[in-house]
Every structure is written in C-alpha cells, then in structure tokens.
C-alpha positions as CSV (number, residue, x, y, z in Angstrom):
1,A,146.1,67.5,7.4
2,R,143.8,66.5,10.4
3,F,145.0,65.1,13.7
4,A,144.3,60.9,14.3
5,V,144.2,58.6,17.0
6,T,146.5,55.9,15.5
7,A,146.4,52.0,16.0
8,G,149.4,52.2,18.8
9,R,147.0,54.6,20.7
10,K,149.4,57.4,19.4
11,L,148.1,61.1,18.2
12,R,149.2,62.4,15.1
13,L,149.4,66.0,14.9
14,P,149.9,67.8,11.6
15,K,153.2,69.2,11.1
16,I,154.3,67.3,14.4
17,G,153.7,63.4,13.4
18,D,153.1,60.8,15.9
19,V,153.1,61.6,19.9
20,S,153.1,59.5,22.8
21,V,150.1,60.0,25.2
22,R,149.0,58.8,28.6
23,W,145.4,58.4,28.0
24,S,143.5,59.3,31.2
25,R,140.4,57.5,29.6
26,E,139.0,55.8,26.5
27,L,137.1,58.6,24.3
28,P,133.6,58.1,24.4
29,S,133.4,58.5,20.5
30,D,135.5,60.2,17.7
31,P,136.6,63.4,18.3
32,S,136.2,66.6,16.2
33,S,138.8,68.5,17.3
34,V,141.8,68.3,19.4
35,T,143.4,71.6,21.5
36,V,147.3,70.8,22.8
37,V,148.0,73.1,25.8
38,K,151.4,73.5,27.8
39,D,150.9,74.6,31.6
40,A,153.6,76.5,33.8
41,A,154.9,73.4,34.7
42,G,156.0,72.3,31.2
43,R,153.3,69.9,30.8
44,Y,151.5,69.2,27.4
45,F,147.7,68.2,27.5
46,A,145.3,67.3,24.6
47,S,141.8,68.4,25.2
48,F,139.5,66.7,22.8
49,V,135.6,67.6,21.7
50,V,133.7,64.8,21.5
51,E,130.1,64.0,21.9
52,V,128.7,62.1,24.8
53,D,125.4,60.3,25.3
54,E,124.7,60.9,29.3
55,Q,122.7,58.1,30.9
56,P,120.9,59.6,34.3
57,L,121.9,57.8,37.1
58,P,119.0,55.5,38.8
59,V,116.6,57.1,41.0
60,S,117.7,57.4,44.9
61,D,115.5,57.8,47.9
62,S,118.5,59.9,49.6
63,E,119.0,63.4,49.9
64,V,121.5,65.2,51.6
65,G,122.5,68.9,52.9
66,I,126.0,69.7,53.0
67,D,127.6,72.0,55.6
68,L,131.4,72.9,54.5
69,G,133.8,74.0,56.8
70,L,137.7,73.8,57.7
71,T,138.3,71.8,60.4
72,T,136.0,69.1,58.9
73,F,135.7,69.8,55.1
74,A,132.0,68.8,55.2
75,V,129.6,67.2,57.5
76,L,126.3,65.7,55.8
77,S,122.8,65.8,57.4
78,N,122.8,62.0,57.5
79,G,125.6,62.1,59.9
80,K,128.8,61.4,57.5
81,T,131.6,63.5,57.7
82,I,134.3,64.2,55.2
83,D,137.9,65.1,56.4
84,N,139.7,68.2,55.3
85,P,142.8,66.6,53.6
86,R,144.7,70.1,53.6
87,F,146.9,69.6,50.4
88,L,148.6,72.6,50.5
89,R,149.4,72.7,54.0
90,R,151.0,69.3,54.1
91,A,153.5,70.2,51.3
92,E,154.3,73.6,52.8
93,R,157.5,72.6,53.3
94,K,158.3,71.3,49.9
95,L,157.0,74.4,48.2
96,G,158.9,76.5,50.6
97,K,162.4,74.7,49.5
98,A,161.6,75.3,45.7
99,Q,160.5,78.6,46.3
100,R,163.5,79.4,48.2
101,M,166.0,78.1,45.3
102,L,164.2,80.0,43.1
103,S,164.9,83.1,44.8
104,R,168.7,82.8,45.0
105,K,168.9,82.1,41.2
106,E,170.4,84.9,39.3
107,K,167.7,86.8,36.9
108,G,167.5,85.7,33.6
109,G,169.6,82.6,33.8
110,K,168.9,79.3,32.7
111,N,168.8,77.8,36.4
112,R,166.4,80.4,37.3
113,A,164.0,79.7,34.5
114,K,164.6,75.6,35.7
115,A,164.0,76.5,39.4
116,R,160.7,78.6,38.1
117,V,159.9,75.4,36.4
118,E,160.1,73.5,39.4
119,V,158.5,75.6,41.7
120,A,155.3,75.6,39.2
121,R,155.6,71.3,39.2
122,A,155.4,71.4,42.9
123,H,152.4,73.7,43.1
124,A,150.8,71.6,39.9
125,R,151.1,68.3,42.0
126,V,148.9,70.2,45.0
127,A,146.5,71.2,42.5
128,D,145.9,67.7,40.8
129,T,145.8,65.9,44.4
130,R,143.1,68.2,45.1
131,R,141.3,68.1,42.3
132,D,141.4,64.4,41.9
133,W,140.0,64.1,45.5
134,A,137.2,66.3,45.1
135,H,136.4,64.8,42.1
136,K,136.1,61.4,44.1
137,Q,133.8,62.8,46.8
138,S,131.6,64.9,44.3
139,T,131.1,61.9,42.6
140,M,130.1,59.3,45.5
141,I,127.7,62.3,47.0
142,I,125.9,62.4,43.6
143,R,125.6,58.9,42.9
144,D,124.4,58.4,46.6
145,N,121.5,61.0,46.7
146,Q,118.9,62.1,44.4
147,A,119.0,65.9,46.0
148,V,122.2,67.8,47.4
149,F,121.8,71.2,48.7
150,V,125.0,73.5,50.0
151,E,125.0,76.9,51.4
152,D,126.1,79.4,48.7
153,L,128.9,80.5,50.4
154,C,131.0,84.1,49.8
155,V,134.5,82.4,48.7
156,K,135.9,85.3,47.3
157,G,134.8,87.3,50.5
158,L,136.5,84.5,53.0
159,A,139.3,84.6,50.3
160,R,140.3,88.3,51.5
161,T,140.2,87.6,55.3
162,R,142.8,85.9,57.8
163,L,141.5,82.7,56.5
164,A,142.6,83.1,53.1
165,K,145.1,80.3,52.9
166,S,142.8,77.7,54.5
167,V,139.6,78.6,52.5
168,H,142.0,78.2,49.1
169,D,143.3,75.2,50.4
170,A,139.7,73.7,50.9
171,G,138.6,74.4,47.2
172,W,135.1,74.8,48.5
173,G,134.3,76.7,45.3
174,M,136.1,74.1,42.9
175,F,133.8,71.4,44.8
176,T,130.5,72.7,44.7
177,R,131.2,73.4,40.7
178,M,131.6,69.7,40.6
179,L,128.5,69.1,42.7
180,E,126.3,71.4,40.2
181,E,127.8,70.2,37.2
182,K,127.5,66.2,37.9
183,A,123.9,66.8,39.4
184,A,122.7,68.1,35.8
185,R,125.0,65.5,34.1
186,Y,123.5,62.4,36.0
187,G,119.8,63.7,36.5
188,R,120.3,65.0,40.1
189,V,118.7,68.0,41.8
190,F,121.5,70.3,43.2
191,S,120.5,73.6,44.6
192,K,122.3,76.4,46.6
193,V,121.0,78.0,50.1
194,D,121.3,81.6,50.4
195,R,124.5,82.4,52.2
196,F,122.2,85.0,54.8
197,F,120.0,81.4,55.9
198,P,120.8,81.2,59.7
199,S,121.7,77.3,59.3
200,S,124.3,77.5,62.3
201,Q,121.6,79.8,64.5
202,L,118.5,78.0,63.9
203,C,117.3,74.9,65.7
204,S,116.6,71.8,63.7
205,V,113.9,70.4,65.9
206,C,112.1,73.2,66.7
207,G,112.8,76.0,64.5
208,V,113.7,78.5,67.3
209,V,116.6,80.9,66.4
210,S,119.3,81.3,69.3
211,G,121.4,83.7,68.3
212,K,125.0,84.3,66.0
213,K,127.6,82.3,68.1
214,P,131.3,82.4,67.7
215,L,133.1,79.7,66.0
216,H,135.0,78.1,68.9
217,V,131.3,76.9,70.0
218,R,131.1,73.5,68.3
219,E,127.6,72.3,70.8
220,W,125.0,74.1,71.7
221,M,121.5,73.5,73.6
222,C,118.3,75.1,72.7
223,V,115.3,76.5,74.7
224,C,113.3,73.1,73.7
225,G,116.2,70.8,75.5
226,T,118.3,69.6,72.3
227,V,122.1,69.5,72.2
228,H,123.1,69.9,68.9
229,D,126.5,69.5,67.2
230,R,126.9,72.8,65.2
231,D,127.8,71.5,62.0
232,L,125.5,68.9,62.0
233,N,122.5,70.9,63.0
234,A,123.6,73.4,60.1
235,A,123.5,70.7,57.6
236,M,120.3,69.4,58.5
237,N,119.1,73.2,58.2
238,I,120.6,73.5,54.8
239,H,118.7,70.1,53.7
240,A,115.5,71.6,55.0
241,A,115.9,74.8,53.4
242,G,117.0,73.3,50.1
243,R,114.1,70.8,50.2
244,A,111.6,73.2,50.5
245,E,112.8,75.9,48.2
246,W,113.0,72.9,45.7
247,L,109.6,71.6,46.3
248,N,108.2,75.1,46.0
249,A,109.4,75.1,42.8
250,C,107.9,72.2,41.7
251,G,104.8,72.8,43.1
252,G,105.1,70.2,45.8
253,T,104.0,69.7,49.2
254,V,106.8,71.4,51.2
255,S,105.9,70.1,54.7
256,P,106.0,66.5,55.1
257,A,103.0,64.5,55.6
258,A,102.4,63.6,59.2
C-alpha cells in the first residue's frame, strides 16, 4: 500500500493509517514519495519528494556585497546592517538548567531519558529559531538584489578558536548556503570572494592597502583622507571584487564606464 494525503489533510501511511500533520506549506504538486524521520527531540517529520517548477524573480538593478561578523551579523555594501540575534546566548540559562537536570538523573533510568529529551528539545528550539531567521534574511537579500557577493570564510577554522561558541551561534555557513541555493533557484548571481582577499585593509576609494588592523579598530583613515567604517568598507570591497570576477567570467567590462 502506498501513502496518500486524505481529504481531511491527513497523511495516510501504510500499516499505520491516518496521521494528523501540521503542514508547513501547501504541496506544489502530487508527491512521489515520503520519508518519515524522528529527531533527537522526539519529533516526527514527513519529507515529501515533489516536482517544483521554479520561476525566476524579476530582474533587479541592485547588487550587494556582504561582510559577515559577530558584533553585527552582516553589513551590506549599500549601507544596511543586520543585527546579530545571538539565539544561543539568549537561551543559555534555559539550556544550562536543562543540562543540570539531566546530569542529576541516574544513568539508565526513565527520568534520565526524559531529561535527555528535554535537553534535545531546548537545543532544537534554538536551532529552529536560527534557521527560520536565516531563511527570512536570505530570502529578503536574494529578492532585492540581482547579484550577491560574500567572503569565503573558513568557518571550520574559526570554530576551533576561542570564538567557537559565537561562530556557531552566528550560523554563517548555513546563511551563505541558503543564499547560494536561493540564488540558483530564482535566477540570481551568487559568488564567494577568496578568503585571503584583504577586504578590511583595502581602501574602497583609492585602492591603497593600509595594512592589517586589530579587531578593536572599527574606523580608520586612509592616506587619501577618507575615513572608513571597517565593516562597510569591507563590504564595498567584497562587492567590487565579486563583481569583477563575475563580469570577467561573463566576458563583460570589469571597470564601469566613466
């Protein structure tokens, strides 16, 4: 027997019967298969395989470079900023309490199994909130810009430093992956700039490399007299470098016409 979506919006599974489902969205077409999985928090998810006819978004005149950070999650080359919500930091008290309750339970007992599920649920709430937020932010950026350029950060390397918890909480890898997937889906351009590109050292006005600066330096003055915000200047340089690489690949003119 095959699965089926019944008239009451229930999922009928073989050998199980009708199962109530909280639908996250309408299915775009009839599903060809379904996979039901259970996560560590005890939740069941039904994943459908469907055929999707993606329609490209209308062409936009805007392009943007993105500088990712920890104090501010993202600074865009057009001057917009995205605050870092710090979901893990905000939930640390609840997570710590759940973890302490787990550590006090006797190993192998039913109460320990229940406490373990509570810890998993607490972490799942943080992960779900972060993922939902990243989806909304990435969708907004892809919708508003024809081309998106980001720096190719070494997230795994940063996760081995003293900033590991903050890097994990920021979710840079998940965010850039969403940007790349949505750009391909909706006909946008997405490109990563080499991680060794000196975006924070280069003056976006005159092109002079001023040298490496410690992280606490948030503003600096170039020899040409321009005062730069560190993150905004980096985002503008990422935009320029990504655009040059994109136009080179397309055979276009790298430098804009005078």
